[in-house]
ChimeraX commands (.cxc) that place a marker at each C-alpha (Angstrom):
marker #1 position -13.90,141.45,-94.43 radius 0.5
marker #1 position -11.00,143.64,-95.89 radius 0.5
marker #1 position -9.68,140.96,-98.09 radius 0.5
marker #1 position -13.22,140.30,-99.40 radius 0.5
marker #1 position -13.73,144.02,-99.64 radius 0.5
marker #1 position -10.45,144.33,-101.67 radius 0.5
marker #1 position -11.69,141.65,-104.19 radius 0.5
marker #1 position -15.25,143.13,-104.42 radius 0.5
marker #1 position -13.79,146.43,-105.45 radius 0.5
marker #1 position -11.10,144.84,-107.52 radius 0.5
marker #1 position -13.84,142.73,-109.50 radius 0.5
marker #1 position -16.18,146.16,-109.93 radius 0.5
marker #1 position -13.38,148.23,-111.58 radius 0.5
marker #1 position -12.37,144.97,-113.92 radius 0.5
marker #1 position -8.92,144.98,-112.44 radius 0.5
marker #1 position -7.19,141.86,-112.69 radius 0.5
marker #1 position -5.31,140.06,-110.08 radius 0.5
marker #1 position -2.20,139.50,-111.65 radius 0.5
marker #1 position -2.32,143.93,-112.33 radius 0.5
marker #1 position -2.41,143.86,-108.62 radius 0.5
marker #1 position -0.05,141.20,-107.79 radius 0.5
marker #1 position 2.59,143.25,-109.89 radius 0.5
marker #1 position 2.09,146.46,-108.61 radius 0.5
marker #1 position 2.48,144.75,-104.98 radius 0.5
marker #1 position 5.85,143.13,-106.30 radius 0.5
marker #1 position 4.51,139.56,-105.72 radius 0.5
marker #1 position 3.65,136.69,-107.85 radius 0.5
marker #1 position 0.19,135.58,-108.44 radius 0.5
marker #1 position 0.58,132.74,-106.29 radius 0.5
marker #1 position 1.76,135.49,-103.49 radius 0.5
marker #1 position -0.95,138.03,-104.22 radius 0.5
marker #1 position -3.32,134.84,-103.62 radius 0.5
marker #1 position -2.29,133.95,-100.19 radius 0.5
marker #1 position -2.72,137.37,-99.19 radius 0.5
marker #1 position -6.57,137.48,-100.30 radius 0.5
marker #1 position -7.42,133.96,-98.79 radius 0.5
marker #1 position -5.45,135.12,-95.72 radius 0.5
marker #1 position -2.64,133.34,-95.33 radius 0.5
marker #1 position -0.37,135.67,-95.72 radius 0.5
marker #1 position -0.96,139.02,-93.55 radius 0.5
marker #1 position -2.17,141.79,-95.60 radius 0.5
marker #1 position -0.32,144.84,-93.83 radius 0.5
marker #1 position -0.84,148.60,-94.17 radius 0.5
marker #1 position 1.82,149.34,-96.88 radius 0.5
marker #1 position 0.58,146.45,-99.26 radius 0.5
marker #1 position -2.69,148.00,-98.22 radius 0.5
marker #1 position -2.11,151.22,-99.53 radius 0.5
marker #1 position -0.48,149.79,-102.79 radius 0.5
marker #1 position -3.66,147.97,-103.44 radius 0.5
marker #1 position -5.77,151.22,-102.91 radius 0.5
marker #1 position -4.04,153.46,-104.98 radius 0.5
marker #1 position -3.92,151.12,-107.65 radius 0.5
marker #1 position -7.54,150.99,-107.16 radius 0.5
marker #1 position -7.98,154.53,-106.56 radius 0.5
marker #1 position -9.73,154.41,-103.78 radius 0.5
marker #1 position -9.11,155.68,-99.91 radius 0.5
marker #1 position -7.72,152.39,-97.95 radius 0.5
marker #1 position -10.52,153.04,-95.20 radius 0.5
marker #1 position -13.17,152.08,-97.57 radius 0.5
marker #1 position -11.93,148.11,-97.49 radius 0.5
marker #1 position -12.39,148.65,-93.39 radius 0.5
marker #1 position -16.49,149.14,-93.83 radius 0.5
marker #1 position -18.80,147.16,-95.78 radius 0.5
marker #1 position -20.84,150.34,-95.97 radius 0.5
marker #1 position -18.02,152.21,-97.95 radius 0.5
marker #1 position -17.31,149.48,-100.03 radius 0.5
marker #1 position -21.13,149.01,-101.39 radius 0.5
marker #1 position -21.06,152.56,-102.04 radius 0.5
marker #1 position -17.70,152.52,-104.20 radius 0.5
marker #1 position -19.29,149.35,-106.21 radius 0.5
marker #1 position -22.87,151.45,-106.68 radius 0.5
marker #1 position -20.40,154.34,-108.16 radius 0.5
marker #1 position -18.64,152.23,-110.20 radius 0.5
marker #1 position -21.70,150.36,-111.62 radius 0.5
marker #1 position -23.53,153.99,-112.29 radius 0.5
marker #1 position -20.98,155.11,-114.07 radius 0.5
marker #1 position -20.66,152.49,-116.04 radius 0.5
marker #1 position -23.93,152.09,-117.06 radius 0.5
marker #1 position -24.27,155.92,-117.59 radius 0.5
marker #1 position -24.90,156.34,-121.73 radius 0.5
marker #1 position -22.08,157.30,-124.10 radius 0.5
marker #1 position -23.47,161.09,-125.36 radius 0.5
marker #1 position -22.53,161.46,-129.31 radius 0.5
marker #1 position -20.54,164.62,-129.83 radius 0.5
marker #1 position -19.69,164.31,-133.01 radius 0.5
marker #1 position -23.11,166.28,-134.35 radius 0.5
marker #1 position -23.79,163.54,-136.50 radius 0.5
marker #1 position -26.43,162.11,-134.68 radius 0.5
marker #1 position -29.72,160.84,-136.62 radius 0.5
marker #1 position -27.74,160.94,-139.48 radius 0.5
marker link #1:1,2 radius 0.2
marker link #1:2,3 radius 0.2
marker link #1:3,4 radius 0.2
marker link #1:4,5 radius 0.2
marker link #1:5,6 radius 0.2
marker link #1:6,7 radius 0.2
marker link #1:7,8 radius 0.2
marker link #1:8,9 radius 0.2
marker link #1:9,10 radius 0.2
marker link #1:10,11 radius 0.2
marker link #1:11,12 radius 0.2
marker link #1:12,13 radius 0.2
marker link #1:13,14 radius 0.2
marker link #1:14,15 radius 0.2
marker link #1:15,16 radius 0.2
marker link #1:16,17 radius 0.2
marker link #1:17,18 radius 0.2
marker link #1:18,19 radius 0.2
marker link #1:19,20 radius 0.2
marker link #1:20,21 radius 0.2
marker link #1:21,22 radius 0.2
marker link #1:22,23 radius 0.2
marker link #1:23,24 radius 0.2
marker link #1:24,25 radius 0.2
marker link #1:25,26 radius 0.2
marker link #1:26,27 radius 0.2
marker link #1:27,28 radius 0.2
marker link #1:28,29 radius 0.2
marker link #1:29,30 radius 0.2
marker link #1:30,31 radius 0.2
marker link #1:31,32 radius 0.2
marker link #1:32,33 radius 0.2
marker link #1:33,34 radius 0.2
marker link #1:34,35 radius 0.2
marker link #1:35,36 radius 0.2
marker link #1:36,37 radius 0.2
marker link #1:37,38 radius 0.2
marker link #1:38,39 radius 0.2
marker link #1:39,40 radius 0.2
marker link #1:40,41 radius 0.2
marker link #1:41,42 radius 0.2
marker link #1:42,43 radius 0.2
marker link #1:43,44 radius 0.2
marker link #1:44,45 radius 0.2
marker link #1:45,46 radius 0.2
marker link #1:46,47 radius 0.2
marker link #1:47,48 radius 0.2
marker link #1:48,49 radius 0.2
marker link #1:49,50 radius 0.2
marker link #1:50,51 radius 0.2
marker link #1:51,52 radius 0.2
marker link #1:52,53 radius 0.2
marker link #1:53,54 radius 0.2
marker link #1:54,55 radius 0.2
marker link #1:55,56 radius 0.2
marker link #1:56,57 radius 0.2
marker link #1:57,58 radius 0.2
marker link #1:58,59 radius 0.2
marker link #1:59,60 radius 0.2
marker link #1:60,61 radius 0.2
marker link #1:61,62 radius 0.2
marker link #1:62,63 radius 0.2
marker link #1:63,64 radius 0.2
marker link #1:64,65 radius 0.2
marker link #1:65,66 radius 0.2
marker link #1:66,67 radius 0.2
marker link #1:67,68 radius 0.2
marker link #1:68,69 radius 0.2
marker link #1:69,70 radius 0.2
marker link #1:70,71 radius 0.2
marker link #1:71,72 radius 0.2
marker link #1:72,73 radius 0.2
marker link #1:73,74 radius 0.2
marker link #1:74,75 radius 0.2
marker link #1:75,76 radius 0.2
marker link #1:76,77 radius 0.2
marker link #1:77,78 radius 0.2
marker link #1:78,79 radius 0.2
marker link #1:79,80 radius 0.2
marker link #1:80,81 radius 0.2
marker link #1:81,82 radius 0.2
marker link #1:82,83 radius 0.2
marker link #1:83,84 radius 0.2
marker link #1:84,85 radius 0.2
marker link #1:85,86 radius 0.2
marker link #1:86,87 radius 0.2
marker link #1:87,88 radius 0.2
marker link #1:88,89 radius 0.2
marker link #1:89,90 radius 0.2
view
């Protein structure tokens, strides 16, 4: 569950695997091994991932929290951009 939730949030935020691998000081292959569950995802690495994704580590342990984070990301992405230049309608 934790690995899947990390990947869901990573994708929702548009963060690349390469970026997270670099933050973890791992190769891309090393990162993939963690996400596939072949290598243990320890607390320190989880903290680095959470920091890189700007979420609390606890989010990854709860599917509902993960969903709420993704919903918030999607909501902020779909919000209209305001025209603050004063040129609207010209």
